[in-house]
N, C-alpha and C positions, 0 to 999 in steps of 0.2 A: 330230471336229467334231461340234456338236450339229446336230440335225435342224431342219427349220423349225418343227415342232410344238413341240419343246423350248424352242427361243428365243422362240416366242410365249406359252409357259406356263412361266416360269422358276420352277416350284414345286418345292421340294426336299421329296421325300417323307420324308426324315428328321425334318422337322418334325411331320408327321403321326404317323409311328410312332416316337416318341422312345423311347429305353431304357426308361423308367419305364413307359410305356404298355404295351410289350410285355412287361415283367416282370410287370405286373398281369394281363396277359391269359393268360400262361403259368403264373403262381402265384397265381390270385387270392386275395385275403384275404377272410375273414368269408364264404365261400361256404357257404350251406346257411340254413335258416330257424332262428330262435332260438326256443327252447322259452319264454323268459321275455318274449316279445314282448307289448307292450301295444297295438300297432297294427301292421297289415300293409296294404299297398298294392300294386297291381301296375300295369304300363303296358305298352302295345304300340305300336310304331312301324309303322303301316300301309304306310309308304314302303317298308320293306325286310324286315319281319318280326322284328325285334328285340323280346324280351320281357324284362321285369325284374319280379321278385316281390322285395318289400322287407319285412323284418320289423325292427321297432325297439322296443327296449326303453327305456322312459322312467322314470326315478326322480326325483322331486323336480325336475321341469322340467329335467333333464339328460338327455341322450341317453347311456345308460350301454352300449349296444352295438347294433350293427345287423348283420343278416345279408342276403345276397341270394342269389336263384336267378334261373334264366331261360337264355336262349339268345341267340345273335347275334354280331354282328361284333365284332372286337377293341376297336373303339373303344367300343361300349356296355357291353361286359363289363368293361373296364378302368376305364371312368369309375365304374361302380358300385363296383367293387373299391376304387378310389382314394377315392371318397366315403366308403365304410363306415369306412375308417380315419381320415380326416379329421374325421368328425363324432363319434366316440366321445370322450365325456368333455365336449362342448360343451353349453352351455346351449341351450334351445330357441331363444331370441333369437339367439344367435351361429350357432346351425346354419342358421336362416332367412337371416341376413344372408351367410353364406358361400354358400349355394344361390343367392341373389340375384346375388351377385359371379360366380361360375362362369358362371351364365347369361347375364349381360351379357358376360362376356369371349367367350363362344360366339357371341354375336348382334349385338354392338355395335361396330362398326369404331373409335368413338372411345373405347373403354374403355381406361383407363390401367393397366396392368400393374403400374407402379412404385407406384401409389398404394394397394394392397392387397397383404397378404402371403397370398398363396394357397398357399405351400409348393410340394410336389410336384405339387398340382393345376394349376399354371401349365404343366405338360407338355401339358395339353389345349388350350392357346391355338392351336396349329397346326391344330386341327381346324377353326378358324373360317375358314381359307382354303379350305375344301373344301365349298362350300355343301350338296352331296348328303350330307355326313356330319354336318352339325351336329345333326340330330335324333337321330342315334345317341349322340352326346356328351351331348345334353340328356336324353334317356330318363330315366335313373336320377334326376336331379335333380327332374324334373317329378313323379315318383313319390315322392320324399322330401317335396316340397311338400304333395302330397295327404295323406301319412300325418301329417305334423306339424300341418296343419290340422285334420284329423279328431281328433287327440289333444287339440287345444285347443278343440274344438268350433267352429271357425272355417269359413268357407266358403272354397274355394280358388279363386282368381283364374285360372281356366282359359281363358287367351287362346291356348291351343295347339291345335294339330291332333294331338297325341299324346294318345290316349284314356288316363285312369288312373282307378283306383276303389278304394275301401277293400275289402279282403277279409276283415277281421275286426278286431276291437277292442273 
């Protein structure tokens, strides 16, 4: 029999920690900084202490590869790992668009998952049901926005309370 608390909050934790997320946490992809990075940025989530350092190699307006470092919870680190895989080979425009979609998925209740092909990144959709964890999922994507903006000489629209900064480039 479910306790009162469980019946009042019928949230399936499996949605938050899907197999894909846990796999990326246990075996992160592209961990480490890239020697060929053309831009690097970092971000910090003051709510929980998660940190992400991102290095991005851009060749002919295409993300040729990414690496990340940092520390934090399974959501922040998995999100970064998943992002580095999903962004490799994308044009800067496509990378920005994907970043926008993932951030909308995490923050906008009306986001239509069926309207956009997010691939494995869709596993992060369960994070949106846990408001205290949303910034964990967003951190790497905010850092990516900062890095891509710097690479193209644009200003980042920093409407977030997740501080990011370019560290080299």
